[in-house]
VOPAGU-2260 file (C-alpha; in pm, 1 decimal, decimal comma):
REM VOPAGU-2260
SITE   aa  ch    i         X         Y         Z
SITE  MET   A    0   -1634,7   -2675,3    2126,1
SITE  MET   A    1   -1866,6   -2422,8    2076,5
SITE  GLN   A    2   -2109,6   -2475,5    1773,7
SITE  ARG   A    3   -2311,0   -2231,8    1503,9
SITE  TRP   A    4   -2596,8   -2247,7    1351,2
SITE  ILE   A    5   -2648,6   -2048,3    1034,9
SITE  SER   A    6   -2978,8   -1930,0     887,2
SITE  ALA   A    7   -3202,4   -2076,1     593,1
SITE  LEU   A    8   -3190,1   -1849,0     389,5
SITE  THR   A    9   -2751,6   -1761,9     397,2
SITE  LEU   A   10   -2696,6   -2163,8     334,7
SITE  THR   A   11   -2969,1   -2128,4      67,5
SITE  MET   A   12   -2796,0   -1836,8     -14,7
SITE  MET   A   13   -2372,5   -1983,2     -67,6
SITE  LEU   A   14   -2566,6   -2301,8    -213,1
SITE  ALA   A   15   -2742,8   -2072,8    -511,4
SITE  GLY   A   16   -2362,8   -1891,9    -572,9
SITE  VAL   A   17   -2493,3   -1551,2    -436,0
SITE  ALA   A   18   -2194,0   -1392,3    -228,9
SITE  VAL   A   19   -2251,8   -1282,8     168,5
SITE  ALA   A   20   -2113,8    -953,9     132,5
SITE  GLN   A   21   -1782,0    -864,1     349,5
SITE  THR   A   22   -1592,0    -565,7     410,7
SITE  PRO   A   23   -1202,3    -612,6     338,6
SITE  ALA   A   24   -1011,9    -519,8     680,3
SITE  GLN   A   25    -794,1    -248,5     629,5
SITE  ASN   A   26    -419,8    -247,3     838,4
SITE  PRO   A   27    -501,5    -613,4     988,7
SITE  ILE   A   28    -193,4    -566,0    1230,3
SITE  ASP   A   29    -258,4    -242,8    1299,9
SITE  ARG   A   30    -607,1    -311,6    1413,4
SITE  VAL   A   31    -511,2    -666,6    1593,6
SITE  VAL   A   32    -270,5    -492,5    1759,0
SITE  GLU   A   33    -524,5    -148,1    1879,5
SITE  ALA   A   34    -784,8    -483,4    1992,5
SITE  GLY   A   35    -430,4    -606,2    2183,5
SITE  TYR   A   36    -498,4    -938,9    2079,2
SITE  MET   A   37    -147,4    -921,4    1952,3
SITE  SER   A   38     194,1    -708,2    2029,9
SITE  ARG   A   39     489,8    -529,2    1842,1
SITE  THR   A   40     798,9    -594,2    1965,8
SITE  THR   A   41     960,8    -275,0    2178,5
SITE  GLY   A   42    1079,2    -134,4    1858,1
SITE  GLY   A   43     780,1    -137,0    1709,0
SITE  ASP   A   44     864,9    -484,5    1501,3
SITE  PHE   A   45     538,8    -675,0    1427,6
SITE  ARG   A   46     731,7   -1006,0    1311,3
SITE  GLU   A   47     453,6   -1070,7    1049,8
SITE  SER   A   48     679,5   -1299,5     898,2
SITE  GLU   A   49     786,2   -1555,6    1163,0
SITE  PHE   A   50     593,9   -1839,3    1286,3
SITE  LEU   A   51     358,1   -1882,3    1479,0
SITE  SER   A   52     437,0   -2214,3    1789,5
SITE  ARG   A   53     128,9   -2389,2    1930,9
SITE  ALA   A   54     189,6   -2196,0    2312,0
SITE  GLU   A   55     133,7   -1831,5    2116,3
SITE  LEU   A   56    -140,5   -1971,1    1928,7
SITE  ALA   A   57    -301,7   -2043,9    2234,4
SITE  SER   A   58    -248,7   -1714,3    2454,2
SITE  ILE   A   59    -350,0   -1586,7    2099,8
SITE  LEU   A   60    -735,2   -1744,6    2067,4
SITE  VAL   A   61    -758,6   -1687,5    2512,6
SITE  ARG   A   62    -746,9   -1351,4    2493,7
SITE  SER   A   63    -944,5   -1296,2    2139,8
SITE  PHE   A   64   -1232,0   -1463,1    2194,5
SITE  GLN   A   65   -1222,6   -1445,1    2605,0
SITE  LEU   A   66   -1166,7   -1793,3    2668,1
SITE  SER   A   67   -1132,7   -1744,1    3013,2
SITE  ASP   A   68   -1471,8   -1636,7    3061,8
SITE  ARG   A   69   -1672,8   -2011,0    2875,5
SITE  THR   A   70   -1819,5   -2230,5    3121,0
SITE  PRO   A   71   -1508,2   -2547,5    3103,8
SITE  PRO   A   72   -1623,1   -2889,6    3008,0
SITE  ASN   A   73   -1404,5   -2991,3    3223,8
SITE  PRO   A   74   -1329,7   -2802,2    3516,6
SITE  ASN   A   75   -1023,5   -2966,1    3603,8
SITE  ARG   A   76    -684,7   -2854,0    3557,0
SITE  ILE   A   77    -491,6   -3067,0    3310,4
SITE  GLN   A   78    -203,8   -3217,3    3405,0
SITE  VAL   A   79      76,8   -3177,1    3054,8
SITE  ARG   A   80     413,1   -3309,4    3105,5
SITE  ASP   A   81     586,0   -3029,5    2881,5
SITE  VAL   A   82     412,5   -2738,1    3063,0
SITE  PRO   A   83     540,8   -2651,9    3390,1
SITE  SER   A   84     324,6   -2449,3    3622,6
SITE  ASN   A   85     622,2   -2199,2    3560,9
SITE  HIS   A   86     567,6   -2181,4    3140,6
SITE  TRP   A   87     498,6   -1860,1    3034,0
SITE  ALA   A   88     203,4   -1945,0    2842,8
SITE  TYR   A   89      90,2   -2236,0    3104,3
SITE  SER   A   90    -221,3   -2047,3    3216,9
SITE  ASP   A   91    -398,6   -2004,3    2829,5
SITE  ILE   A   92    -275,4   -2372,3    2743,8
SITE  GLN   A   93    -475,2   -2493,7    3056,3
SITE  THR   A   94    -741,3   -2260,0    2913,3
SITE  VAL   A   95    -768,6   -2409,0    2542,3
SITE  LEU   A   96    -698,9   -2719,9    2634,2
SITE  ARG   A   97   -1052,3   -2717,5    2954,0
SITE  THR   A   98   -1263,5   -2573,2    2688,7
SITE  GLY   A   99   -1145,5   -2733,8    2431,8
SITE  VAL   A  100   -1035,6   -2512,8    2141,1
SITE  MET   A  101    -702,0   -2741,7    2150,1
SITE  THR   A  102    -597,7   -3058,6    2237,6
SITE  GLY   A  103    -304,5   -3251,8    2346,2
SITE  TYR   A  104    -144,7   -3535,4    2199,8
SITE  ARG   A  105     -53,0   -3854,1    2403,1
SITE  ASP   A  106      91,8   -3951,2    2694,2
SITE  ASN   A  107      -8,5   -3577,5    2806,5
SITE  LEU   A  108     223,9   -3382,3    2587,1
SITE  PHE   A  109     159,2   -3037,8    2380,7
SITE  PHE   A  110     455,8   -2954,9    2237,1
SITE  PRO   A  111     409,1   -2585,7    2278,1
SITE  GLU   A  112     714,1   -2486,9    2069,4
SITE  GLN   A  113     633,0   -2642,7    1810,7
SITE  ARG   A  114     503,8   -2491,2    1478,8
SITE  VAL   A  115     122,1   -2445,8    1367,1
SITE  SER   A  116      47,4   -2547,3     995,2
SITE  ARG   A  117    -245,6   -2378,7     862,9
SITE  ALA   A  118    -489,3   -2618,9     848,7
SITE  GLU   A  119    -402,7   -2703,5    1217,9
SITE  ALA   A  120    -422,4   -2332,8    1291,2
SITE  PHE   A  121    -701,5   -2180,9    1078,0
SITE  SER   A  122    -946,1   -2547,3    1207,4
SITE  ILE   A  123    -879,7   -2453,2    1617,5
SITE  PHE   A  124    -962,7   -2042,1    1506,2
SITE  ALA   A  125   -1294,3   -2222,7    1366,2
SITE  GLN   A  126   -1294,8   -2416,1    1669,6
SITE  ALA   A  127   -1284,4   -2107,6    1919,6
SITE  TYR   A  128   -1520,0   -1895,7    1681,2
SITE  GLY   A  129   -1802,8   -2170,6    1655,6
SITE  VAL   A  130   -1768,7   -2411,5    1408,1
SITE  PHE   A  131   -2103,2   -2375,9    1170,4
SITE  GLN   A  132   -2259,7   -2730,3    1127,7
SITE  PHE   A  133   -2297,4   -2721,5     761,6
SITE  PRO   A  134   -2459,3   -3079,5     610,3
SITE  GLU   A  135   -2123,9   -3257,3     436,9
SITE  GLN   A  136   -2277,1   -3144,0      83,3
SITE  THR   A  137   -2197,2   -2808,1     185,0
SITE  ILE   A  138   -1844,5   -2768,5     333,2
SITE  ALA   A  139   -1773,6   -2973,3      -4,5
SITE  GLU   A  140   -1890,7   -2709,1    -199,0
SITE  VAL   A  141   -1655,5   -2467,1      23,6
SITE  LEU   A  142   -1378,1   -2656,7     -26,1
SITE  SER   A  143   -1404,4   -2683,1    -390,8
SITE  GLN   A  144   -1351,8   -2317,1    -403,5
SITE  TYR   A  145   -1006,6   -2383,3    -366,1
SITE  PRO   A  146    -738,8   -2586,9    -579,1
SITE  ASP   A  147    -536,1   -2711,7    -283,4
SITE  SER   A  148    -853,4   -2817,5     -92,9
SITE  ALA   A  149    -755,5   -3180,6     -90,6
SITE  GLN   A  150    -440,0   -3124,8     106,1
SITE  ILE   A  151    -673,8   -3006,5     428,7
SITE  PRO   A  152    -690,1   -3330,4     675,4
SITE  THR   A  153   -1003,8   -3494,5     707,4
SITE  TRP   A  154   -1031,2   -3443,3    1026,1
SITE  ALA   A  155    -983,8   -3064,2     970,3
SITE  GLN   A  156   -1268,3   -3015,4     665,1
SITE  LYS   A  157   -1543,8   -2940,8     888,2
SITE  SER   A  158   -1382,3   -2631,4    1084,0
SITE  MET   A  159   -1173,2   -2574,8     790,5
SITE  ALA   A  160   -1521,2   -2471,4     574,2
SITE  THR   A  161   -1581,8   -2226,0     857,2
SITE  ALA   A  162   -1314,9   -2067,7     835,5
SITE  LEU   A  163   -1305,7   -2015,5     438,7
SITE  TYR   A  164   -1679,1   -1897,1     454,2
SITE  GLU   A  165   -1620,2   -1659,8     714,1
SITE  GLY   A  166   -1313,0   -1488,6     511,9
SITE  PHE   A  167   -1055,7   -1543,2     785,8
SITE  VAL   A  168    -829,6   -1770,7     584,0
SITE  ASN   A  169    -561,5   -1551,6     342,6
SITE  THR   A  170    -559,7   -1730,6      18,5
SITE  ASP   A  171    -255,2   -1674,6    -256,4
SITE  ALA   A  172    -297,2   -1502,8    -617,8
SITE  GLU   A  173    -403,7   -1880,9    -734,0
SITE  ASN   A  174    -695,1   -1878,5    -481,7
SITE  ARG   A  175    -463,6   -2158,3    -266,1
SITE  ILE   A  176    -530,1   -2243,5     101,4
SITE  ASN   A  177    -184,5   -2362,9     169,2
SITE  PRO   A  178    -316,6   -2590,9     407,3
SITE  SER   A  179      45,1   -2795,6     521,5
SITE  LEU   A  180     256,7   -2464,2     519,3
SITE  PRO   A  181     324,4   -2278,7     892,4
SITE  MET   A  182     102,3   -2056,6    1023,7
SITE  THR   A  183     232,4   -1703,5    1014,2
SITE  ARG   A  184     214,3   -1419,2    1248,5
SITE  GLY   A  185      79,9   -1222,4     939,6
SITE  ASP   A  186    -167,1   -1473,8     879,5
SITE  MET   A  187    -318,0   -1461,9    1211,7
SITE  ALA   A  188    -351,5   -1083,4    1249,7
SITE  PHE   A  189    -562,2   -1141,3     903,7
SITE  ALA   A  190    -807,5   -1393,0    1067,0
SITE  LEU   A  191    -802,5   -1139,0    1384,6
SITE  SER   A  192    -879,6    -844,7    1160,4
SITE  ARG   A  193   -1147,1   -1005,6     966,9
SITE  TYR   A  194   -1303,6   -1124,8    1309,8
SITE  LEU   A  195   -1332,8    -789,2    1387,5
SITE  ASP   A  196   -1545,6    -751,1    1104,3
SITE  ARG   A  197   -1752,9   -1039,3    1243,0
SITE  LEU   A  198   -1797,0    -775,7    1564,6
SITE  GLU   A  199   -1854,8    -469,8    1417,7
SITE  GLN   A  200   -2102,4    -590,1    1121,7
SITE  PRO   A  201   -2311,2    -880,2    1316,8
SITE  ARG   A  202   -2506,9   -1039,4    1098,6
């Protein structure tokens, strides 16, 4: 798992309620397709409302964060009973497992076709990006800004705080996270477009 540290100034500004400047992403779908992070069908359809599977999430993250270039904590192939070597995402799933960005389930299962909830997907996205080492009080303050943050599973709260702080999470008109809803391709395009903002405007 990659970890990130934030400056004392940035943390102080956040605790004081000072907004960190962020540039809204324009045309997120066009941006991520142009960057090669995601793709359209041959007919030009992005399938924005389609739900993401765990295999698709793994593939997108490997491509977007160049995970294959990272030195994995586990250098060996990991046996996954439901992802044979001829599976289209086999290599990418091996990469996310070996780098620790994603984990499997008991009995050496990955469930590649299983839908991913928004809480799980954004948490995994933050793992690939690098989870900030926020103190517990800061995590609580970040989450308190969202009316449904209590629905975020305990295991996901630290990484979700990073995703929310960095603006990767698209919320609804009531500023709700909707953590239990399935993650869509449109949601992922939004997150990746904000990630591109971070790459273009480093802190």
